[in-house]
N, C-alpha and C positions, 0 to 999 in steps of 0.2 A: 724578488721579495726577500727582505732581510729576515733574520732569525726571530726578531720580535713580532713581525707581522705573521710569520709562519706559526709561532706559538699562539698568537691570538686567534688565528683561523682554526687551529686544532682545538682550542678551548671552546670556541663557539660551536663547533661540530659536536663536541662531547656534551655540551649543555643541551643541544636540541635532540640528541639521540636518546631513545629510551634506555633505561638501565638494563632492561632485558626485553628483547622483542617477543611479543606474545602472539599466539595464534588463537583468535577468538572465534568461538562457535556462536553464530547469531541465528536466531529464529525470527522470521519476519512475515508479516502479512503479504499474501501474494500480490495484492494491489500496490504494494510499495516496490515491486521488482524494478521497474524502470528507474525510479529515483535512486534507490540504494545501490543498484549496479553501477551507477555513475558516481555517486558520492563515495562508495567504498574504496575504489582505487585512489581517490584524492586523499582520503584519510590514511591509507596505507603509505602513500608517498610522504605525507607530512609527518607521520608518527613512527614509521618503521615497523608497526604491528601488521599482522596479516588477519584477514577476515575469511571465515568459512561460513557463507550465508545460505540458509535453507528457507525457501519461501513456501508458504502453505496457507490453506483456508483455516478459519477459526477452529473447527473440530479437530483438525490435525495438529494445530498449534497447541491445543490443550493437551493432546496426547504426548507431544514432544516435550512440553514443559514438565509434565508429571513423570515422564520416563527418563528424561535427561540422558547424558549430561549436556549442558550448554552454558554459555557465559552471559548472554544478555538477550533480550527480546525487544523487537519493535513491532508491536502487535495491536490488533483491534482491541479497544477497551473491553469488548465483550469477553475476551480471554480472562480478564481479571475478575469477572463475575463468577467464575468457576472457583470454588474454594480450594480445591486440590491444586489447581494451576497457580492461583494467587500465592499460595504458600511457598512456591518455588522462586518467588521474586522478592528481593530485599527492598526495604524502604518504600517510599511513595512514588509510584510511577509518574514520569514526566510526560506531559502532552507534547508529542513530536509534530504531528500534522493532522489535518482534517480534510475530508473530501465529500462533496455532495454527489447527488445522483442525477442521471440524465438519460437521454435517448439518442441513438445514432442510426444513420442510414448509410447505405453504400455510397461512396463518393460519386457525385453527379446525379444521384436519384432525387426525386422531389422530396422536400422536407415538409412533413405535416406540422400543423399547429399543435404545440404541447404546452402552451402558455397558461392554461387554466385546467383544473381538474376535469371539466367537461370535455375540453379539447383533447387532453391526453387520453381520456377514456375512449373517445371516438377514434383516435388514431390507432390505439391498440386493438380495438375491435375490427377496424378496417384492414389491418395488416394480415397478410396470409400466414406469417410466421414470425416468432419473436425469440431471439437468442437470450438465454438467461443462465445464471450460475447460482442455483439455489443453495448449494452446499457450502455456504459461507455466511458470515454476519451480514455482509452487504447484500447477498442474495436473499437472505431472510427478510430484510427490509423491503426489497423489491416485491417479494411475495405478499407482504403485509399491505403494500401499496395497492396491489391488484385487489386484495380483499376489501380495502377501504373504498375502492372504486366500484365494488360489486361485480367484478368480472373475473374472479379467480378461476372459476370453472371453465369459462370460455377461453381464457389464456392457456389453461392446462392442455387443451386440445391442440393448440398451435405452438406450444413451447418447444424450442430446440435447446434441450438441456446440454450445457457444456461442462467440461471437466476441469477447467481452470479459468481464472479471470481473463487472461489474454485471449482465450479461445472465443470469447463473446464478440469482440470486434472482428476477429478472423472469420467467424461464421457469417457475419454481415458482408464483409469484403468479398468473400468467395461466392456469395449468392445463396448460401444455405438458409439464411434468415433475412427477412425484410427489415426488421428492426432489431437493435440491440439495446437492452436496458440494463444499466449497471452504473458503477461509479464513473464520474465524468473523466477523471484522469486516465482510466483504463480505455475509455472510448476515444481518446486522442491517439489514434493509431493509423498506420498506413492503410489506405483503401476505404476508409470510412470518414464520415463527417458528422460532427456533433449537431444534432437538430436543436438541442437546447437542454437546460436543466429542468428538473421537475418544477412544477409551479410551487410558489411559496407555501401554500397550504399543505402540500405533500412532501416538501423538502425536509431532509434531515441529514446532517453531516455525520459521516463515520469518523470517529476519532481514533487515532493511532497513538499509543503510549509506549514509552521506553523504560526499561528497568533492568537492573543487573540481577543475575541469578544468585540465589542464596549460596549455592555451592561453587560459584566461580572461583577458580584458582588465580585469576588475573583480574581482580576487582578494579584496580587502578586503571588498567588498560580499557576495561569495559566501560568504566565511567568516562574515560577520555573520548571514546567513540560517541557516547550519548551527548557529551558536551560539544563534540564536533558537529553534530546534527543541528546545533543552534548557531553555527558560524555563518557569516555572510556567504561563504562559498557554498555551503550546503543549502542555505535558504534560497540562493539563486537557482540551484538545481530543482528544488521542490517547485518553485514558481514556474519554471520552464516546463515542468512535467504536469502542470495543471493541478498541483497540490498546494493547499494553504498551509504555510508553516505555523507551528505553535498553537 
């Protein structure tokens, strides 16, 4: 390689490298764990920045946002309905992804009909146990669905309450619960099979939004990560993980 080619290569490397490598503290919805844990390293490799990601349910994310410090969030839109938490994010949050709700059984087990509200109600009442994660925005919608079906009290007696989103399919896979009811992307896990989504009359997508923290000291790098979540590479990961981008 001659000296001109070497100079050109060095110039290109300098153009692609960030002026200063940042370490970004990211707070994110627990249901985004599988997607962001794959997208994160891709962004780090492409940008030179580092990510410190913490995943949690909506109540904990609100506490994290209000107590700080952090650089950006990829959180359920419900976090932004809390005034104290919303004040910690700058600008207008961008929609990053959305996911619907569904039902899962242990791999190889018979799949009940959940295609209509009546069929879903019958399947839930017939099940001996149901894994749920109520301490989250997604879990709250599941509980409201039980109420709409008029079976909240019956489900309460057979509920196997989990402590994290990923524990819902695990409980089904290990036989602790007959059914798992949660976001469909979380239910795409080893040892379980998705029976199907909620029927249209009961379906509602959980929206995840992204925003930079008002107190971030690395605003440009934080914005770069949010922009990266819109790239074909990130979109491909979201789709592969059962998440609808944008």
